[in-house]
N, C-alpha and C positions, 0 to 999 in steps of 0.2 A: 504494500500499499504506500501510496505517496500522497503529498499534500500538506497544506499548513493549517487546515481547519479540523476541529474535532468532528468525529462521526459517531452516530449512536446507532445501535442496532436493538430491535425488540423481537423476542421470539413470541410467537402466537401458537398456542396448542388447541387442538379440537379433541374432545372426548365424546364419543358417540353415546347416545342414551342407553340405558340398561336394556339388555336383551337384543341389541343390534348384532346381526349376523355379518361377518366380514366374508364377502364372496368375491371370486374373480368374475368379472363381467362375461356373460355367455358368448359375446361376440369376440372374445380374445381366445377362446378355447376351440381348437379343431383338431383334426387327426395329426397335423404336423406340430402343433403347440398344444399338448395335453395340459390338464390341470395339474399343477405341481403340489399345491397344498389343498387340504380339505377345508371346506367353509367352517368357520369357527365363530363361537360366541366372544365378542370383544371383552366383555367384563370377566369371562372365565379365564381368557389369556391374561388380562391385567392383573387378576388376583394371584394366578400361578406365577407371573414373572417376579412377584414380590414375595413368594412363599419360601418356606425353608428348603424344599425339595429344589427350587430353582436357583438358590443362592450360589451353588458351586458350578453352574452352567455359565459360559461366557454369553453375555448378552446378545451377541450376534446369533448364537445357537438356540435361544430360548424359543422362538417361534417354531423351529424345526422340532425341538423337544416336545413342545406343546401340542403340535399338530400330530405327531406320531402317537400321542396318548389319547387324543380326542377321537371320538367315534365318528366314522363317516357320515355326513348329512346327505340324505337322498336329494338328487337334483331333480 
């Protein structure tokens, strides 16, 4: 970065309402591009990510670990 003026940044986060299912849009899934992750309940993942079992998992691997534990949701 360069410049002689102060710059400020602000992070904005959105948390879905309870019982929101995170899904891959159907138009992005086809024979060449299969669905990689199961649909999942956001709050279930959020609570899992901060639970004792998840504390030893690298944050980049938490979604993968949670998805492998979650039951497959019928499409």
